[in-house]
C-alpha positions in Angstrom: 11.4 -21.4 -17.7 7.6 -21.0 -17.7 6.3 -20.1 -20.9 4.1 -16.7 -21.2 2.2 -15.5 -23.6 0.2 -12.6 -24.4 -2.4 -10.8 -26.1 -3.7 -7.2 -26.7 -7.3 -6.2 -26.9 -9.9 -3.6 -27.0 -11.7 -2.0 -24.4 -13.6 1.3 -23.9 -10.8 3.2 -22.7 -8.2 2.0 -25.1 -6.0 -1.2 -25.8 -4.7 -3.3 -22.9 -2.4 -6.0 -22.8 -2.8 -9.6 -20.7 -0.1 -11.8 -20.1 -0.6 -15.3 -18.9 1.2 -18.7 -18.3 -0.5 -22.4 -18.2 -1.0 -21.7 -14.5 -3.3 -18.5 -14.9 -3.1 -14.9 -15.9 0.3 -13.5 -14.6 -0.3 -9.9 -15.3 -2.6 -6.8 -17.0 -1.2 -3.8 -18.9 -3.7 -1.0 -19.0 -3.6 1.2 -21.9 -0.9 3.7 -22.5 -1.5 6.6 -24.7 -0.7 4.5 -27.8 -0.7 0.8 -28.4 2.9 0.5 -29.2 3.7 1.9 -25.8 1.3 -0.5 -24.0 3.4 -3.3 -26.1 6.5 -1.7 -24.6 5.6 -2.1 -21.1 4.7 -5.6 -21.8 8.1 -6.4 -23.2 10.1 -4.8 -20.4 8.3 -6.8 -17.7 7.7 -10.0 -19.5 10.7 -10.0 -22.6 10.3 -14.1 -23.0 6.3 -13.8 -23.5 5.0 -14.4 -27.2 1.7 -12.9 -28.7 -0.9 -15.9 -29.0 -4.3 -16.0 -29.4 -5.8 -16.1 -25.8 -6.6 -19.3 -23.8 -10.1 -19.9 -22.0 -9.0 -18.3 -19.0 -7.5 -15.4 -20.6 -10.5 -14.9 -22.7 -12.5 -15.0 -19.4 -10.3 -12.3 -17.9 -10.5 -10.1 -21.2 -14.4 -10.4 -21.2 -14.4 -9.3 -17.7 -11.8 -6.2 -18.2 -13.7 -4.9 -21.4 -17.1 -5.0 -19.3 -15.6 -3.3 -16.3 -14.4 -0.4 -18.3 -17.8 -0.2 -19.8 -19.4 0.3 -16.3 -20.5 -3.5 -15.7 -19.9 -5.5 -12.8 -18.1 -8.4 -13.9 -17.4 -11.6 -12.1 -13.5 -12.7 -11.9 -14.0 -15.2 -9.8 -13.5 -18.0 -12.2 -10.3 -16.5 -13.7 -7.2 -18.5 -12.3 -4.2 -16.0 -11.7 -0.4 -17.2 -11.8 0.8 -15.7 -8.4 3.7 -17.9 -8.3 6.3 -14.7 -8.1 4.1 -12.5 -5.6 5.2 -12.2 -2.2 2.7 -14.0 0.7 1.9 -10.3 2.2 1.0 -8.9 -1.3 -1.1 -12.3 -1.9 -3.1 -11.6 1.2 -3.8 -7.8 0.3 -5.0 -8.6 -3.3 -7.2 -11.4 -1.7 -8.7 -8.6 0.9 -9.0 -6.2 -2.4 -11.2 -8.5 -3.7 -13.7 -8.6 -1.1 -14.3 -4.8 -1.2 -17.5 -4.3 -2.6 -18.2 -2.3 -5.9 -18.4 1.6 -5.6 -16.5 1.3 -1.9 -13.2 1.9 -0.7 -10.8 1.2 1.9 -7.6 2.9 2.9 -4.2 1.3 3.3 -4.5 1.4 7.0 -7.8 -0.2 7.1 -6.5 -3.0 5.2 -3.4 -3.4 7.1 -5.5 -3.6 10.2 -8.0 -6.1 8.9 -4.9 -8.2 7.8 -3.9 -8.2 11.2 -0.7 -6.1 10.5 -1.9 -2.7 11.5 1.3 -1.1 11.4 2.1 -2.2 7.7 0.2 0.7 5.7 3.2 1.3 3.9 3.6 -2.3 3.1 -0.2 -2.4 1.7 0.9 0.8 -0.1 3.5 -1.1 -1.7 1.7 -4.3 -2.5 -1.1 -2.1 -4.3 1.5 -0.3 -6.4 2.8 -3.6 -7.4 -0.3 -5.6 -8.1 0.2 -7.0 -11.5 -3.6 -8.6 -11.6 -5.1 -4.6 -12.4 -8.8 -4.5 -12.6 -9.0 -8.4 -11.7 -7.8 -7.8 -8.4 -9.4 -4.1 -7.6 -6.3 -2.3 -6.3 -8.3 1.1 -7.4 -10.3 0.6 -4.6 -7.6 0.8 -1.8 -6.6 4.6 -1.3 -4.4 6.4 0.9 -5.4 8.1 4.0 -8.3 10.7 3.6 -9.8 8.6 0.7 -7.3 10.3 -1.8 -7.0 8.8 -5.4 -3.3 8.7 -5.9 -1.7 7.2 -9.2 -3.1 3.5 -10.1 0.2 1.8 -10.2 4.0 2.1 -11.4 2.8 0.6 -15.0 -1.1 1.6 -14.7 -1.2 3.2 -18.0 -3.5 6.3 -18.8 -6.4 5.1 -16.6 -6.5 6.6 -13.1 -8.1 5.3 -9.7 -10.5 8.1 -9.9 -12.0 7.2 -13.4 -12.1 3.5 -12.4 -13.9 4.3 -9.0 -16.3 7.1 -11.0 -17.4 3.8 -13.3 -18.1 2.1 -10.1 -19.9 5.0 -8.7 -17.7 5.6 -5.7 -16.6 9.3 -5.2 -13.4 9.8 -3.5 -11.3 12.9 -3.0 -10.0 13.7 -6.3 -6.6 14.6 -5.0 -4.5 16.6 -2.7 -4.4 20.5 -3.0 -1.1 22.5 -2.9 -2.2 23.6 0.6 -2.8 19.9 1.6 0.6 18.9 0.5 2.4 21.6 1.8 0.8 22.8 5.0 1.6 19.4 7.2 5.2 20.3 6.4 5.2 24.2 6.5 6.8 25.6 9.4 4.3 27.3 11.9 4.0 31.1 11.3 5.2 33.4 13.8 2.6 35.6 15.7 2.1 39.1 14.3 
């Protein structure tokens, strides 16, 4: 069994968590409303992880995450990731997400097309939703069609894609309105 360790650390937007192994960063947990909830998410996903002082690689990631959440443009290229449990397609999506420049966005369809899998927009969306390396891998730069900012991830904490993109100077459409949600599925009105 791979030994995992974790640490909780301060950022401008709350207390985040980071989980690592001897190979690299396993996951990042964005801040929840309360630190206890952040810890609970870590224990749910990684019950074997033990709290420790961050190793050099984790410390490098922590410094970058803290800088990013203060509006800086950190370089995560020297941070090692432990992607051992990540499916191959998801890895390709994450590698592509890392090439998207700060302040820019791509849609699920654009990422799928760039990966040579133009019919795989749904698979890209699923990979983004499961990104364990949040912020290190900038999944917040990949949006649904129309550049709507949907939720960050299934365990993304209280930080939204919209807030992260605003820190980077990008301004996608905030969210769908009720009419945008209902009109595509509403039956056509009969002529009067």
